[in-house]
C-alpha positions as CSV (number, residue, x, y, z in Angstrom):
1,M,65.8,-8.1,-75.2
2,Q,63.3,-9.7,-77.4
3,V,62.2,-7.7,-80.7
4,L,58.9,-7.8,-81.3
5,R,58.0,-8.5,-85.2
6,P,55.6,-6.0,-86.4
7,Q,52.2,-8.0,-86.2
8,L,53.1,-9.2,-82.9
9,A,53.6,-5.5,-81.6
10,V,50.2,-4.7,-83.2
11,L,48.4,-7.4,-81.1
12,V,50.0,-6.8,-77.9
13,A,49.6,-3.2,-78.1
14,A,45.8,-3.5,-77.1
15,V,47.0,-4.6,-74.0
16,A,50.1,-2.7,-73.4
17,S,48.6,-0.4,-70.9
18,L,47.9,-3.3,-68.6
19,A,51.0,-5.2,-69.1
20,A,53.8,-4.3,-66.8
21,C,57.1,-6.3,-66.1
22,G,56.5,-9.8,-64.9
23,S,57.9,-13.1,-65.1
24,A,56.4,-16.2,-67.3
25,V,54.8,-19.1,-65.5
26,P,57.0,-22.5,-65.7
27,S,54.8,-24.7,-67.8
28,P,54.5,-28.6,-68.7
29,K,56.5,-29.8,-71.4
30,A,55.0,-29.7,-74.9
31,H,54.4,-33.2,-77.0
32,R,55.9,-33.8,-80.5
33,L,57.3,-30.3,-81.4
34,L,58.4,-29.3,-84.8
35,P,60.4,-25.9,-84.6
36,A,60.1,-23.6,-87.7
37,T,62.6,-24.3,-90.3
38,H,62.7,-21.0,-92.2
39,P,63.5,-17.8,-90.8
40,L,60.7,-15.6,-89.9
41,A,61.6,-12.3,-91.3
42,P,59.8,-8.9,-90.3
43,R,56.8,-8.4,-92.8
44,P,54.6,-5.2,-93.3
45,V,51.8,-4.6,-90.8
46,L,48.5,-6.1,-91.9
47,V,46.3,-4.8,-89.7
48,A,46.1,-1.5,-87.7
49,P,45.9,-1.2,-84.1
50,S,42.2,-0.1,-84.1
51,A,41.3,-3.6,-85.8
52,V,42.3,-5.6,-82.5
53,S,39.0,-5.3,-80.5
54,T,39.1,-4.3,-77.1
55,D,35.5,-5.3,-76.5
56,P,35.6,-7.6,-73.3
57,G,32.8,-9.9,-74.9
58,P,32.2,-12.9,-72.9
59,G,35.4,-12.9,-71.3
60,A,34.3,-10.4,-68.8
61,L,31.2,-12.5,-67.6
62,P,31.5,-15.3,-65.1
63,Q,32.9,-18.7,-65.9
64,T,30.3,-21.7,-66.2
65,P,31.3,-25.4,-65.6
66,A,29.7,-26.2,-69.4
67,L,31.6,-28.6,-71.2
68,P,32.4,-26.9,-74.7
69,S,31.0,-28.8,-78.0
70,A,33.1,-29.0,-81.0
71,T,30.0,-29.2,-83.4
72,T,28.6,-25.8,-83.1
73,Q,28.5,-23.1,-85.8
74,S,30.2,-20.7,-83.4
75,F,33.0,-23.5,-82.9
76,K,33.3,-23.8,-86.4
77,T,33.6,-20.0,-87.0
78,S,36.5,-19.8,-84.6
79,V,38.2,-22.6,-86.6
80,A,37.8,-20.9,-89.6
81,D,39.3,-17.8,-88.0
82,L,42.3,-19.7,-86.9
83,W,42.6,-21.2,-90.6
84,A,42.6,-17.9,-92.1
85,A,45.1,-16.7,-89.8
86,I,47.3,-19.5,-90.7
87,V,46.9,-19.3,-94.5
88,T,47.3,-15.7,-94.8
89,D,50.2,-15.4,-92.1
90,N,48.1,-12.8,-90.3
91,P,47.8,-13.8,-86.6
92,A,45.2,-10.9,-85.9
93,L,42.4,-13.0,-87.9
94,A,43.0,-16.0,-85.0
95,M,42.3,-13.4,-82.0
96,P,38.6,-14.4,-81.7
97,A,39.5,-17.9,-81.4
98,F,42.5,-17.4,-78.9
99,F,41.5,-17.4,-75.1
100,P,40.3,-13.7,-74.3
101,L,42.4,-11.4,-71.9
102,P,39.3,-10.6,-69.6
103,A,38.6,-14.3,-68.9
104,Y,42.6,-14.7,-68.3
105,L,42.4,-12.0,-65.8
106,Q,39.6,-13.9,-64.1
107,V,41.4,-17.3,-64.3
108,K,44.8,-16.7,-63.3
109,S,46.6,-15.9,-60.0
110,L,49.9,-14.4,-61.2
111,T,51.9,-11.4,-60.4
112,D,50.9,-9.7,-63.3
113,D,48.1,-11.8,-65.5
114,A,47.7,-9.2,-68.4
115,H,51.6,-9.2,-69.0
116,D,51.8,-12.9,-69.2
117,W,48.8,-13.0,-71.4
118,A,50.4,-10.3,-73.8
119,V,54.1,-11.1,-73.9
120,R,54.0,-14.9,-73.3
121,L,50.7,-16.4,-74.6
122,V,50.0,-14.0,-77.5
123,A,53.5,-13.6,-78.5
124,H,53.9,-17.7,-78.7
125,F,50.7,-17.9,-80.5
126,V,52.0,-15.3,-83.3
127,L,55.2,-17.1,-83.6
128,D,53.4,-20.4,-84.0
129,I,50.9,-19.1,-86.7
130,E,53.6,-18.0,-88.5
131,A,55.2,-21.4,-88.3
132,A,52.3,-23.1,-89.2
133,H,51.9,-21.0,-92.2
134,A,55.5,-22.1,-93.5
135,V,54.1,-25.8,-93.0
136,V,50.7,-25.8,-94.5
137,T,51.7,-23.7,-97.6
138,S,54.7,-25.9,-98.2
139,H,52.8,-28.8,-100.0
140,G,52.8,-27.2,-103.7
141,G,49.2,-26.5,-103.8
142,T,46.4,-24.4,-102.2
143,P,45.5,-26.0,-98.7
144,T,41.8,-26.2,-98.1
145,L,40.4,-26.6,-94.4
146,V,38.5,-29.8,-93.4
147,G,38.0,-29.0,-89.9
148,L,39.3,-29.2,-86.3
149,E,39.2,-32.8,-84.8
150,V,38.7,-32.4,-81.0
151,P,39.1,-35.6,-78.6
152,T,36.3,-34.3,-76.4
153,T,36.7,-37.6,-74.6
154,N,39.9,-36.5,-73.3
155,A,38.7,-33.3,-72.1
156,N,39.6,-32.9,-68.2
157,W,38.2,-30.2,-65.7
158,V,41.1,-28.5,-64.4
159,P,40.0,-27.2,-60.6
160,P,40.8,-24.0,-59.0
161,G,44.0,-23.8,-57.1
162,T,46.2,-25.7,-59.8
163,C,48.4,-24.6,-62.5
164,Y,48.3,-20.7,-61.1
165,N,44.2,-20.6,-61.3
166,R,41.8,-19.3,-59.4
167,L,39.0,-20.6,-61.5
168,G,38.4,-23.8,-62.9
169,Y,37.9,-24.8,-66.7
170,W,38.0,-27.5,-69.0
171,H,41.1,-28.7,-70.9
172,V,41.6,-30.7,-73.9
173,P,44.9,-31.5,-75.3
174,G,46.3,-32.6,-78.7
175,S,43.5,-31.5,-81.2
176,R,43.8,-32.1,-84.9
177,L,43.6,-29.1,-87.6
178,V,42.9,-31.1,-90.8
179,Y,43.3,-29.7,-94.3
180,Q,43.7,-31.1,-97.9
181,V,45.9,-30.2,-100.9
182,G,44.6,-31.7,-103.7
183,T,43.4,-35.1,-102.8
184,T,46.0,-35.7,-100.1
185,T,44.9,-34.9,-96.4
186,Y,47.2,-33.3,-94.1
187,S,47.0,-32.2,-90.3
188,I,48.7,-30.3,-87.8
189,G,48.3,-30.5,-83.9
190,V,46.6,-27.6,-81.7
191,L,48.1,-28.1,-78.4
192,S,45.7,-27.0,-75.8
193,L,42.0,-25.7,-76.0
194,I,40.3,-24.5,-72.7
195,S,37.0,-23.5,-72.1
196,W,35.3,-20.1,-70.9
197,R,31.5,-20.3,-70.5
198,G,31.2,-23.3,-72.6
199,T,33.2,-22.3,-75.5
200,W,36.7,-23.7,-76.7
201,Y,39.6,-21.5,-77.0
202,V,43.2,-21.8,-78.1
203,V,45.5,-21.2,-75.3
204,H,48.4,-23.0,-77.0
205,L,48.9,-23.6,-80.9
206,G,52.3,-25.2,-81.4
207,A,54.2,-25.4,-78.1
208,I,54.2,-24.6,-74.4
209,N,58.0,-24.3,-73.4
210,R,60.5,-23.3,-76.4
211,P,62.9,-20.2,-77.2
212,S,60.9,-17.1,-76.7
213,D,61.6,-16.2,-80.5
214,E,60.9,-19.4,-81.9
215,G,57.6,-20.5,-83.5
216,A,56.7,-24.3,-83.4
217,V,54.2,-26.7,-85.0
218,D,52.8,-29.5,-83.1
219,A,53.1,-32.8,-85.0
220,P,52.4,-32.3,-88.7
221,A,51.4,-35.5,-90.5
222,V,50.2,-36.7,-93.5
223,G,46.5,-38.0,-92.9
224,V,44.5,-36.8,-89.7
225,G,47.6,-37.9,-87.3
226,S,46.9,-38.8,-83.8
227,F,45.5,-37.1,-80.9
228,G,47.6,-35.8,-78.3
229,P,48.0,-37.7,-75.0
230,P,45.1,-36.5,-72.2
231,G,46.1,-34.7,-69.0
232,G,47.5,-31.2,-68.4
233,C,46.0,-28.0,-67.9
């Protein structure tokens, strides 16, 4: 049985009543992975369960075919949330940037969509935040966010009936989270963004396939790095 780290247990508690036993869905192989190289030891809980919002928000509304923009203020705010989670090693801060459960329940056609969201997607997201924290804080200085470069021209519409989906959505792989330490630019990949009602959300940060208890960082690089290949869902 997988033992959940304290922060992970806090995050999945918000949907525990919805998540019964189920099996994860086979996923395409992720590209250019770097497993976490440092043991991820348990830490004190940084947020209380009440800090994890259960407000359904836009995820409870119907999907739209709008292609998201990567230049809006709301998108920049989501990127800032993701960055804050990475630099402070507090995954709860990034949950506003993560694909919301109510939307996932509308999109997917699995045996237990809530269980898959909590025990696979959120669990992996937490591990990848921890692994990304180890990378971005390893350069001997204070990391500063530059932004998230999104290859919007590589976005593809994933139609209903594919990848265990009831509804369609936009998907863009291989974005680059760019930051600086001193005068040096670095970046890591954000493996997969998908859309809900014209907004990009993270669904996979570092990897899709991996050991269940291992975090991963996608293609860390000096400089802005390279976008991931198009395709996928």
